[in-house]
N, CA, C and O atoms as CSV, one atom per row, in Angstrom:
chain,resi,resn,atom,element,x,y,z
A,1,UNK,N,N,43.728,22.350,-23.179
A,1,UNK,CA,C,44.227,22.852,-24.110
A,1,UNK,C,C,44.678,22.134,-25.344
A,1,UNK,O,O,45.373,21.119,-25.297
A,2,UNK,N,N,44.196,22.782,-26.620
A,2,UNK,CA,C,44.920,21.804,-27.650
A,2,UNK,C,C,46.367,22.375,-28.020
A,2,UNK,O,O,46.595,23.523,-27.636
A,3,UNK,N,N,47.023,21.935,-28.479
A,3,UNK,CA,C,48.625,22.735,-29.079
A,3,UNK,C,C,48.484,21.795,-30.804
A,3,UNK,O,O,48.703,20.591,-30.940
A,4,UNK,N,N,48.155,22.560,-31.697
A,4,UNK,CA,C,48.637,22.848,-32.920
A,4,UNK,C,C,49.975,22.315,-33.253
A,4,UNK,O,O,50.907,22.814,-32.622
A,5,UNK,N,N,50.268,21.350,-34.167
A,5,UNK,CA,C,51.528,20.967,-34.326
A,5,UNK,C,C,51.772,20.880,-35.636
A,5,UNK,O,O,50.805,20.520,-36.307
A,6,UNK,N,N,53.085,21.170,-36.388
A,6,UNK,CA,C,53.092,20.357,-37.769
A,6,UNK,C,C,53.432,18.956,-38.215
A,6,UNK,O,O,53.431,18.040,-37.394
A,7,UNK,N,N,53.737,18.746,-39.548
A,7,UNK,CA,C,53.630,16.882,-39.371
A,7,UNK,C,C,55.182,16.766,-38.739
A,7,UNK,O,O,55.385,16.063,-37.749
A,8,UNK,N,N,56.277,17.527,-39.408
A,8,UNK,CA,C,57.376,17.832,-38.740
A,8,UNK,C,C,57.800,18.499,-37.349
A,8,UNK,O,O,58.951,18.447,-36.915
A,9,UNK,N,N,57.168,18.874,-36.966
A,9,UNK,CA,C,57.329,19.139,-35.466
A,9,UNK,C,C,56.661,17.780,-34.279
A,9,UNK,O,O,56.907,17.592,-33.088
A,10,UNK,N,N,55.934,17.177,-35.054
A,10,UNK,CA,C,55.173,16.087,-34.646
A,10,UNK,C,C,55.953,15.107,-34.641
A,10,UNK,O,O,56.012,14.443,-33.606
A,11,UNK,N,N,56.656,14.787,-35.627
A,11,UNK,CA,C,57.554,13.700,-35.985
A,11,UNK,C,C,58.489,14.059,-34.873
A,11,UNK,O,O,58.342,13.570,-33.753
A,12,UNK,N,N,59.622,15.057,-35.208
A,12,UNK,CA,C,60.373,15.194,-34.353
A,12,UNK,C,C,60.514,15.244,-32.892
A,12,UNK,O,O,61.517,15.130,-32.187
A,13,UNK,N,N,58.995,15.487,-32.531
A,13,UNK,CA,C,58.932,15.172,-30.736
A,13,UNK,C,C,58.567,13.979,-30.416
A,13,UNK,O,O,59.027,13.566,-29.351
A,14,UNK,N,N,57.551,12.951,-31.284
A,14,UNK,CA,C,57.620,11.718,-31.044
A,14,UNK,C,C,58.911,11.028,-31.408
A,14,UNK,O,O,58.843,9.802,-31.322
A,15,UNK,N,N,59.961,11.474,-31.757
A,15,UNK,CA,C,61.233,10.919,-32.092
A,15,UNK,C,C,61.842,10.926,-30.328
A,15,UNK,O,O,61.972,9.999,-29.528
A,16,UNK,N,N,62.091,12.278,-30.220
A,16,UNK,CA,C,62.805,12.656,-28.886
A,16,UNK,C,C,61.890,12.242,-27.533
A,16,UNK,O,O,62.340,11.977,-26.418
A,17,UNK,N,N,61.032,12.254,-27.786
A,17,UNK,CA,C,60.364,11.683,-26.483
A,17,UNK,C,C,60.500,9.633,-26.418
A,17,UNK,O,O,60.417,8.885,-25.444
A,18,UNK,N,N,60.772,9.259,-28.176
A,18,UNK,CA,C,60.804,8.027,-27.832
A,18,UNK,C,C,62.296,7.872,-27.428
A,18,UNK,O,O,62.345,7.114,-26.459
A,19,UNK,N,N,63.468,8.275,-27.778
A,19,UNK,CA,C,65.103,8.532,-27.225
A,19,UNK,C,C,64.931,8.478,-25.792
A,19,UNK,O,O,65.203,7.566,-25.011
A,20,UNK,N,N,64.508,9.443,-25.617
A,20,UNK,CA,C,64.375,10.204,-23.807
A,20,UNK,C,C,63.401,9.271,-22.950
A,20,UNK,O,O,63.430,9.439,-21.730
A,21,UNK,N,N,62.551,8.315,-23.466
A,21,UNK,CA,C,62.383,7.704,-22.629
A,21,UNK,C,C,60.756,8.515,-22.252
A,21,UNK,O,O,60.062,8.265,-21.267
A,22,UNK,N,N,60.540,9.209,-23.014
A,22,UNK,CA,C,59.365,9.771,-22.220
A,22,UNK,C,C,58.167,9.900,-23.068
A,22,UNK,O,O,58.199,9.698,-24.282
A,23,UNK,N,N,57.109,10.239,-22.413
A,23,UNK,CA,C,55.765,10.816,-23.268
A,23,UNK,C,C,55.714,11.724,-24.235
A,23,UNK,O,O,56.405,12.728,-24.061
A,24,UNK,N,N,55.082,11.646,-25.208
A,24,UNK,CA,C,55.246,13.213,-26.180
A,24,UNK,C,C,54.904,14.354,-25.297
A,24,UNK,O,O,55.454,15.446,-25.438
A,25,UNK,N,N,53.677,14.040,-24.051
A,25,UNK,CA,C,53.299,14.951,-23.464
A,25,UNK,C,C,54.021,15.327,-22.622
A,25,UNK,O,O,54.084,16.553,-22.707
A,26,UNK,N,N,54.749,14.883,-21.664
A,26,UNK,CA,C,55.953,14.882,-20.409
A,26,UNK,C,C,56.905,15.838,-21.647
A,26,UNK,O,O,57.104,16.952,-21.161
A,27,UNK,N,N,57.421,15.748,-22.813
A,27,UNK,CA,C,58.296,16.556,-23.334
A,27,UNK,C,C,57.443,17.538,-23.908
A,27,UNK,O,O,58.171,18.499,-24.154
A,28,UNK,N,N,56.521,17.738,-24.178
A,28,UNK,CA,C,56.244,19.027,-24.654
A,28,UNK,C,C,56.061,20.222,-23.484
A,28,UNK,O,O,56.298,21.425,-23.372
A,29,UNK,N,N,55.449,19.053,-22.628
A,29,UNK,CA,C,55.225,20.467,-20.958
A,29,UNK,C,C,56.644,21.056,-20.746
A,29,UNK,O,O,57.017,22.228,-20.708
A,30,UNK,N,N,57.512,19.562,-20.585
A,30,UNK,CA,C,59.001,20.194,-20.209
A,30,UNK,C,C,59.322,21.454,-21.068
A,30,UNK,O,O,59.515,22.583,-20.617
A,31,UNK,N,N,59.345,21.137,-22.178
A,31,UNK,CA,C,60.137,22.493,-23.507
A,31,UNK,C,C,58.944,23.521,-23.641
A,31,UNK,O,O,59.335,24.539,-24.213
A,32,UNK,N,N,57.817,23.559,-23.345
A,32,UNK,CA,C,56.505,25.152,-22.410
A,32,UNK,C,C,57.014,25.436,-21.661
A,32,UNK,O,O,57.394,26.594,-21.835
A,33,UNK,N,N,57.504,24.803,-20.242
A,33,UNK,CA,C,58.152,25.594,-19.238
A,33,UNK,C,C,59.588,26.131,-19.245
A,33,UNK,O,O,59.978,26.987,-18.450
A,34,UNK,N,N,60.367,25.557,-20.218
A,34,UNK,CA,C,61.736,25.623,-20.363
A,34,UNK,C,C,61.422,27.268,-21.302
A,34,UNK,O,O,61.862,28.365,-20.958
A,35,UNK,N,N,60.755,27.046,-22.234
A,35,UNK,CA,C,60.269,28.163,-22.965
A,35,UNK,C,C,59.969,29.506,-22.332
A,35,UNK,O,O,60.613,30.535,-22.539
A,36,UNK,N,N,58.858,29.374,-21.491
A,36,UNK,CA,C,57.986,30.479,-20.333
A,36,UNK,C,C,59.188,30.276,-19.339
A,36,UNK,O,O,58.950,31.299,-18.697
A,37,UNK,N,N,60.091,29.849,-18.826
A,37,UNK,CA,C,61.248,30.429,-18.288
A,37,UNK,C,C,62.126,31.321,-18.338
A,37,UNK,O,O,62.746,32.048,-17.562
A,38,UNK,N,N,61.998,30.972,-20.173
A,38,UNK,CA,C,63.438,31.951,-20.697
A,38,UNK,C,C,62.622,32.983,-20.976
A,38,UNK,O,O,63.212,34.063,-20.936
A,39,UNK,N,N,61.246,33.056,-21.300
A,39,UNK,CA,C,60.711,34.448,-22.045
A,39,UNK,C,C,60.996,35.352,-20.377
A,39,UNK,O,O,61.797,36.285,-20.320
A,40,UNK,N,N,60.392,34.991,-19.436
A,40,UNK,CA,C,60.224,35.498,-18.111
A,40,UNK,C,C,61.440,35.798,-17.301
A,40,UNK,O,O,61.348,36.570,-16.347
A,41,UNK,N,N,62.962,35.043,-17.726
A,41,UNK,CA,C,64.111,35.406,-17.272
A,41,UNK,C,C,65.023,36.838,-18.731
A,41,UNK,O,O,66.049,37.518,-18.757
A,42,UNK,N,N,63.696,36.570,-19.758
A,42,UNK,CA,C,64.649,37.878,-20.374
A,42,UNK,C,C,63.737,38.973,-20.063
A,42,UNK,O,O,64.191,40.094,-19.832
A,43,UNK,N,N,62.425,38.722,-20.038
A,43,UNK,CA,C,61.486,39.841,-18.933
A,43,UNK,C,C,62.002,40.854,-18.079
A,43,UNK,O,O,61.776,42.062,-18.147
A,44,UNK,N,N,62.794,40.175,-17.182
A,44,UNK,CA,C,62.923,40.605,-16.347
A,44,UNK,C,C,64.508,41.252,-16.446
A,44,UNK,O,O,64.883,42.222,-15.786
A,45,UNK,N,N,65.415,40.432,-17.498
A,45,UNK,CA,C,66.523,41.641,-17.728
A,45,UNK,C,C,66.247,42.901,-18.702
A,45,UNK,O,O,66.932,43.892,-18.955
A,46,UNK,N,N,64.944,42.465,-19.159
A,46,UNK,CA,C,64.963,44.157,-20.080
A,46,UNK,C,C,63.962,44.634,-18.906
A,46,UNK,O,O,63.396,45.530,-19.532
A,47,UNK,N,N,63.503,44.643,-17.938
A,47,UNK,CA,C,62.656,45.333,-16.754
A,47,UNK,C,C,64.346,45.558,-15.992
A,47,UNK,O,O,64.474,46.700,-15.550
A,48,UNK,N,N,65.446,44.764,-15.817
A,48,UNK,CA,C,66.785,45.388,-15.063
A,48,UNK,C,C,67.327,46.802,-15.837
A,48,UNK,O,O,67.719,47.804,-15.239
A,49,UNK,N,N,67.249,46.632,-17.395
A,49,UNK,CA,C,67.986,46.980,-18.146
A,49,UNK,C,C,67.648,48.516,-18.399
A,49,UNK,O,O,68.381,49.493,-18.552
A,50,UNK,N,N,65.811,48.316,-18.380
A,50,UNK,CA,C,65.201,49.667,-18.098
A,50,UNK,C,C,65.357,50.676,-16.614
A,50,UNK,O,O,65.724,51.846,-16.720
A,51,UNK,N,N,65.095,50.180,-15.520
A,51,UNK,CA,C,65.854,50.397,-14.303
A,51,UNK,C,C,66.885,51.216,-14.505
A,51,UNK,O,O,66.901,52.436,-14.337
A,52,UNK,N,N,67.662,50.589,-14.833
A,52,UNK,CA,C,69.076,50.854,-14.980
A,52,UNK,C,C,69.387,52.336,-15.767
A,52,UNK,O,O,70.080,53.191,-15.215
A,53,UNK,N,N,68.808,52.538,-17.095
A,53,UNK,CA,C,68.829,53.309,-17.769
A,53,UNK,C,C,68.434,54.514,-17.154
A,53,UNK,O,O,69.095,55.546,-17.033
A,54,UNK,N,N,67.134,54.242,-16.730
A,54,UNK,CA,C,65.920,55.340,-15.784
A,54,UNK,C,C,67.256,56.062,-14.895
A,54,UNK,O,O,67.683,57.216,-14.929
A,55,UNK,N,N,67.767,54.695,-13.987
A,55,UNK,CA,C,68.732,55.094,-12.891
A,55,UNK,C,C,69.635,56.292,-13.381
A,55,UNK,O,O,69.649,57.501,-13.149
A,56,UNK,N,N,70.334,55.488,-14.111
A,56,UNK,CA,C,71.604,55.860,-14.526
A,56,UNK,C,C,71.712,57.409,-15.297
A,56,UNK,O,O,72.683,58.164,-15.264
A,57,UNK,N,N,70.423,57.624,-15.983
A,57,UNK,CA,C,69.978,58.810,-17.093
A,57,UNK,C,C,70.730,58.443,-18.582
A,57,UNK,O,O,71.322,59.206,-19.346
A,58,UNK,N,N,70.507,57.157,-18.682
A,58,UNK,CA,C,70.643,57.450,-20.278
A,58,UNK,C,C,69.701,57.592,-20.874
A,58,UNK,O,O,68.549,57.581,-20.440
A,59,UNK,N,N,70.146,57.785,-22.228
A,59,UNK,CA,C,69.034,58.614,-23.447
A,59,UNK,C,C,68.500,57.875,-24.390
A,59,UNK,O,O,68.856,56.791,-24.852
A,60,UNK,N,N,67.585,58.583,-24.641
A,60,UNK,CA,C,66.063,57.499,-25.248
A,60,UNK,C,C,66.819,57.426,-26.872
A,60,UNK,O,O,67.662,58.264,-27.193
A,61,UNK,N,N,66.479,56.556,-27.609
A,61,UNK,CA,C,67.261,56.943,-29.534
A,61,UNK,C,C,66.326,57.863,-29.682
A,61,UNK,O,O,66.844,58.913,-30.061
A,62,UNK,N,N,65.330,57.933,-29.572
A,62,UNK,CA,C,64.897,59.953,-29.549
A,62,UNK,C,C,65.601,60.846,-29.339
A,62,UNK,O,O,66.056,61.657,-30.147
A,63,UNK,N,N,65.839,60.739,-27.626
A,63,UNK,CA,C,66.762,61.997,-27.079
A,63,UNK,C,C,67.960,62.136,-28.236
A,63,UNK,O,O,68.169,63.128,-28.934
A,64,UNK,N,N,68.663,60.914,-28.248
A,64,UNK,CA,C,69.833,61.183,-28.854
A,64,UNK,C,C,69.683,61.671,-30.299
A,64,UNK,O,O,70.482,62.529,-30.674
A,65,UNK,N,N,68.879,61.287,-31.038
A,65,UNK,CA,C,68.838,61.734,-32.489
A,65,UNK,C,C,68.245,63.349,-32.485
A,65,UNK,O,O,68.445,64.093,-33.445
A,66,UNK,N,N,67.435,63.809,-31.180
A,66,UNK,CA,C,67.416,65.558,-30.526
A,66,UNK,C,C,68.104,65.815,-30.735
A,66,UNK,O,O,68.209,66.486,-31.761
A,67,UNK,N,N,69.020,65.564,-30.080
A,67,UNK,CA,C,70.403,65.924,-29.861
A,67,UNK,C,C,71.456,66.273,-31.160
A,67,UNK,O,O,71.963,67.353,-31.467
A,68,UNK,N,N,71.549,65.307,-31.622
A,68,UNK,CA,C,72.218,65.395,-32.568
A,68,UNK,C,C,71.831,66.622,-33.766
A,68,UNK,O,O,72.616,67.307,-34.422
A,69,UNK,N,N,70.353,66.612,-33.778
A,69,UNK,CA,C,70.188,67.598,-34.814
A,69,UNK,C,C,70.203,68.761,-34.546
A,69,UNK,O,O,70.268,69.753,-35.272
A,70,UNK,N,N,70.120,68.599,-33.063
A,70,UNK,CA,C,70.166,69.990,-32.865
A,70,UNK,C,C,71.566,70.976,-32.951
A,70,UNK,O,O,71.679,72.182,-33.171
A,71,UNK,N,N,73.062,69.403,-32.547
A,71,UNK,CA,C,74.136,70.128,-32.975
A,71,UNK,C,C,74.523,70.226,-34.531
A,71,UNK,O,O,75.462,70.914,-34.932
A,72,UNK,N,N,73.969,69.713,-35.083
A,72,UNK,CA,C,74.158,70.044,-37.054
A,72,UNK,C,C,73.201,71.113,-36.822
A,72,UNK,O,O,73.908,72.086,-36.563
A,73,UNK,N,N,71.952,71.479,-36.770
A,73,UNK,CA,C,71.487,72.969,-36.934
A,73,UNK,C,C,72.577,73.949,-36.814
A,73,UNK,O,O,73.016,74.644,-37.730
A,74,UNK,N,N,73.041,73.931,-35.356
A,74,UNK,CA,C,74.091,75.020,-34.452
A,74,UNK,C,C,75.595,74.762,-35.681
A,74,UNK,O,O,76.294,75.649,-36.172
A,75,UNK,N,N,75.670,73.707,-35.825
A,75,UNK,CA,C,76.928,73.728,-36.497
A,75,UNK,C,C,76.837,74.779,-38.289
A,75,UNK,O,O,77.623,75.448,-38.960
A,76,UNK,N,N,75.698,74.441,-38.359
A,76,UNK,CA,C,75.155,74.659,-40.144
A,76,UNK,C,C,74.965,76.340,-39.905
A,76,UNK,O,O,74.590,77.057,-40.833
């Protein structure tokens, strides 16, 4: 796999790698792992939120506005 970085990103990676006594490859792999872990945790939280909404009977955005429109029509 090839990763394309901007010159500024490459410079930052080189500097951080040197400062932490690691290779740029090691630092990039660690950064990708951290980001993937973040995305996986976020996806799990979204799934839990959706399950909670389904279980607890929350309304969708569309359902809320549908109910509001019905109330407005009744009041008119």
